[in-house]
C-alpha positions in Angstrom: 0.0 0.0 0.0 1.2 3.5 -0.8 2.0 6.1 1.9 -1.4 7.7 1.2 -4.6 5.7 0.6 -5.8 6.2 -2.9 -9.1 5.7 -4.7 -7.7 2.5 -6.2 -6.9 1.2 -2.8 -10.2 2.3 -1.4 -12.1 0.4 -4.2 -10.0 -2.7 -3.3 -10.9 -2.3 0.4 -14.6 -1.9 -0.6 -14.4 -5.2 -2.5 -12.6 -7.1 0.3 -14.2 -5.5 3.3 -17.8 -5.1 2.0 -18.0 -7.2 -1.1 -18.7 -4.2 -3.3 -17.3 -3.8 -6.8 -16.7 -0.1 -7.4 -14.5 1.4 -10.1 -11.8 3.6 -8.7 -12.5 6.2 -11.4 -16.2 6.3 -10.2 -15.0 6.9 -6.6 -12.7 9.7 -7.8 -15.4 11.3 -10.0 -18.0 11.1 -7.3 -15.7 11.6 -4.2 -18.3 13.8 -2.5 -21.2 11.4 -3.0 -22.4 9.6 0.1 -21.0 6.1 0.5 -24.7 4.9 0.4 -24.8 5.8 -3.3 -22.0 3.2 -3.8 -24.0 0.6 -1.8 -21.8 0.9 1.3 -23.5 1.0 4.6 -22.1 1.7 8.1 -21.3 -2.0 8.7 -19.4 -2.2 5.4 -17.4 0.9 6.3 -16.6 -0.6 9.7 -15.2 -3.7 7.8 -13.1 -1.4 5.6 -11.8 0.4 8.7 -10.9 -3.0 10.3 -9.1 -4.2 7.2 -7.2 -1.0 6.9 -6.2 -1.1 10.6 -4.9 -4.7 10.1 -2.9 -3.6 7.1 -1.4 -0.6 8.9 -0.9 -2.3 12.2 -2.4 0.6 14.1 -5.9 2.0 14.8 -7.5 4.7 12.8 -9.4 7.6 14.4 -12.8 6.7 15.7 -14.3 9.2 13.2 -13.1 7.0 10.3 -16.1 4.7 10.6 -18.4 7.7 10.5 -17.1 9.2 7.3 -19.9 10.0 4.9 -18.1 10.2 1.6 -15.0 8.7 -0.1 -13.3 12.1 0.1 -14.0 12.4 3.8 -12.6 9.0 4.5 -9.4 9.5 2.4 -8.8 12.9 4.0 -9.1 11.5 7.5 -7.1 8.4 6.9 -4.4 10.3 5.0 -3.9 12.8 7.8 -3.1 10.1 10.4 0.6 9.9 11.3 2.2 6.7 10.0 4.5 6.3 13.0 4.1 6.8 16.7 4.9 10.2 18.3 
């Protein structure tokens, strides 16, 4: 995984964590659309957060599972420091 989570990686996480097939280009074009428009509910987003935490080996902020849009999620995840203080 790259240093920053991308739309490609988010689409992959949506497939693995929630079973949804979404084109990365569609996520990028509609980055401010609610996750619900892509078929992702709160439990699916929770699965994505869990998968990402496993990959990174660290917790994400509690707000990550409450993100409403792909842009909100990427902005939040990509602002988390990659190493401890």
